[in-house]
C-alpha positions in Angstrom: 0.0 0.0 0.0 1.1 3.6 -0.5 2.4 5.7 2.4 -1.0 7.5 2.4 -3.1 4.4 2.4 -1.6 2.8 5.5 -2.4 5.6 7.9 -5.8 6.1 6.2 -6.6 2.4 6.6 -5.5 2.5 10.2 -7.8 5.5 10.8 -10.6 3.8 9.0 -10.0 0.7 11.1 -10.8 2.6 14.2 -14.1 3.7 12.8 -15.1 0.5 10.9 -14.1 -1.9 13.6 -12.2 -5.2 13.6 -15.0 -7.0 11.9 -14.5 -5.0 8.7 -10.9 -4.0 8.6 -8.0 -5.7 10.4 -5.4 -3.9 12.6 -2.9 -1.5 11.2 0.0 -3.7 12.4 -1.4 -6.6 10.3 -1.7 -4.3 7.2 1.8 -3.2 7.6 3.5 -6.5 8.3 5.1 -8.4 5.4 3.3 -11.6 6.5 -0.2 -10.0 6.5 -3.1 -10.9 4.3 -3.1 -10.3 0.6 -2.8 -6.6 -0.2 -5.4 -6.7 -3.0 -8.0 -8.3 -0.7 -7.4 -5.7 2.1 -7.6 -2.8 -0.4 -10.9 -4.2 -1.8 -12.4 -4.4 1.7 -11.4 -0.8 2.4 -12.5 0.3 -1.1 -15.9 -1.3 -0.8 -16.6 0.0 2.7 -15.6 3.6 1.8 -17.8 3.5 -1.3 -20.7 2.4 0.9 -19.9 4.9 3.7 -18.1 7.9 2.2 -19.0 10.0 5.3 -16.4 8.2 7.3 -13.4 9.8 5.4 -13.5 13.2 7.1 -14.0 11.4 10.5 -11.1 9.1 9.8 -8.8 11.9 8.7 -9.8 14.1 11.7 -9.0 11.2 14.0 -5.6 10.7 12.3 -4.8 14.4 12.6 -5.7 14.5 16.2 -3.6 11.5 17.0 -0.6 13.0 15.2 -1.0 16.3 17.0 -1.4 14.5 20.3 2.0 12.8 19.7 3.6 16.2 18.9 2.1 17.7 22.1 3.4 14.8 24.1 6.9 15.2 22.6 7.0 19.0 23.4 4.9 19.0 26.6 7.5 20.6 28.9 8.0 23.5 26.5 4.2 24.0 26.2 3.0 23.7 29.8 5.9 25.2 31.8 5.2 28.9 32.2 7.8 31.6 31.6 8.1 33.3 35.0 4.7 34.4 36.2 2.9 34.0 32.9 0.2 31.9 34.3 -3.1 32.2 36.2 -5.5 30.0 38.2 -4.6 27.1 40.5 -0.9 26.4 40.7 -1.6 22.8 41.5 -4.4 22.5 38.9 -5.1 19.1 37.5 -5.5 20.5 34.0 -3.4 23.1 32.2 -4.9 25.2 29.4 -2.3 26.9 27.3 -3.1 30.0 25.3 -0.7 31.1 22.5 -1.6 34.8 21.9 -0.6 38.0 20.2 -1.4 41.4 21.8 -2.5 42.7 18.4 -5.0 39.9 17.9 -8.6 41.0 18.2 -9.8 37.5 18.9 -7.3 37.2 21.7 -8.7 40.4 23.2 -12.2 39.1 22.7 -11.3 35.9 24.6 -10.4 37.8 27.8 -13.9 37.6 29.4 -14.1 33.9 28.5 -10.8 33.1 30.2 -11.9 35.0 33.3 -15.1 33.0 33.4 -13.2 29.7 33.0 -11.1 30.6 36.0 -14.1 31.5 38.1 -16.0 28.3 37.1 -13.1 25.8 37.4 -11.1 26.0 40.6 -8.8 23.2 39.4 -7.7 24.8 36.2 -4.3 26.4 35.5 -3.8 28.7 32.5 -0.4 29.2 30.9 0.1 32.2 28.6 2.6 31.9 25.7 3.5 35.0 23.7 3.3 34.3 20.0 4.0 37.7 18.3 3.2 36.9 14.6 1.1 39.9 13.5 3.5 42.9 13.6 6.7 44.3 14.9 4.6 46.0 17.6 3.5 42.5 18.6 7.1 41.5 19.2 7.8 44.7 21.2 4.7 44.0 23.3 5.8 40.3 23.8 9.3 41.4 25.0 7.7 43.7 27.5 5.2 41.0 28.5 8.0 38.5 29.1 10.0 41.1 31.0 6.9 41.5 33.3 6.8 37.7 33.7 10.5 37.7 34.7 9.6 40.2 37.4 6.6 38.4 38.7 4.2 41.0 37.2 2.8 39.3 34.1 -0.9 39.5 34.8 -0.7 43.2 36.0 1.0 44.1 32.7 -1.2 41.8 30.6 -4.4 43.4 31.9 -3.0 46.9 31.7 -1.8 46.6 28.1 -5.2 45.2 26.9 -7.0 47.9 28.8 -4.8 50.6 27.2 -6.2 50.4 23.7 -4.3 49.7 20.5 -0.8 48.4 21.0 1.9 51.0 20.5 5.2 52.0 22.1 3.3 54.5 24.2 0.7 52.0 25.4 3.4 49.4 26.2 5.3 51.9 28.2 2.2 53.1 30.0 1.2 49.5 30.8 4.7 48.8 32.2 4.6 51.9 34.4 1.1 50.9 35.7 2.2 47.4 36.4 5.5 48.5 38.0 7.6 46.7 35.4 11.1 47.9 34.7 12.0 47.8 31.0 15.5 49.3 31.3 17.5 46.3 32.2 15.7 43.5 30.5 17.4 40.1 29.8 16.8 40.3 26.1 18.7 37.1 25.3 16.4 35.0 27.5 13.3 36.8 26.3 14.2 36.4 22.6 15.0 32.7 23.2 11.5 32.3 24.7 9.8 33.9 21.8 11.8 31.7 19.4 10.9 28.6 21.3 7.2 29.5 21.2 7.4 30.1 17.5 9.2 26.8 16.9 6.7 24.7 19.0 3.7 26.5 17.5 5.0 25.6 14.0 5.4 22.0 15.0 1.9 21.9 16.3 0.5 23.4 13.1 -0.7 26.6 14.6 -1.3 29.3 12.0 -3.0 32.0 14.0 -4.0 33.3 17.4 -5.4 32.5 19.7 -4.4 28.9 19.7 -4.9 26.5 22.6 -3.4 23.3 24.0 -5.3 21.3 26.5 -4.4 17.7 27.3 -3.2 16.3 24.0 -5.4 18.5 21.9 -4.6 21.6 19.8 -7.5 24.0 19.2 -7.7 27.2 17.2 -9.6 30.4 17.3 -11.8 32.4 19.6 -13.8 29.4 20.9 -17.0 29.4 23.0 -16.5 28.6 26.6 -18.5 25.4 26.3 -16.1 24.0 23.7 -13.0 24.7 25.9 -14.8 23.3 29.0 -15.5 20.2 27.0 -11.9 19.8 26.0 -10.8 20.5 29.7 -13.2 17.8 30.9 -11.8 15.3 28.4 -8.3 16.1 29.5 -9.3 15.7 33.1 -11.0 12.4 32.4 -7.9 11.1 30.6 
């Protein structure tokens, strides 16, 4: 079988069941059943049930992204300084990759606040992902400096409350939060931004906000119910 067919068959096997399609290991092994017969089983079943293709591919994509999350978990869930909120001993960590110039990230602020109020066992980790403009990168550097100084949330709230992101609003937020920007460890901060960019690319993130919870990667300004469902699934796992 082709390199595409094998993972697809494996994904279909999970949906069809052992009675219709054998296990992926059997498909892949040299001593397995005749390839033409296997392909005929899959072909006939897919023709009869074409609706399973999107389900199978979604399942395959989720499994692959879960493996990538697991391989990079420490870089994802370990906060930079004080860039976190909620229960420090929380049983589930929700990670938000955000950009200060992202309107959808701004719109998600009340939802995040509600999540923290409704779930006392949740920890949220914030990861700067400045992808929209140079001003986003300037804001991220200031944000991470605030995190180094234990003042991330104060700066985070002040910058969002200060209107459009600019040098002036960044400076004003830093003053309000008591963050010193004069002697910033730029090497450590730039390394953190580069790490976030690298991990986000590995996880297939192409915009903000993006979220990681458990082994799942989610995208966009999601309704609170969808994130709560993902949190509950991670908690159950």
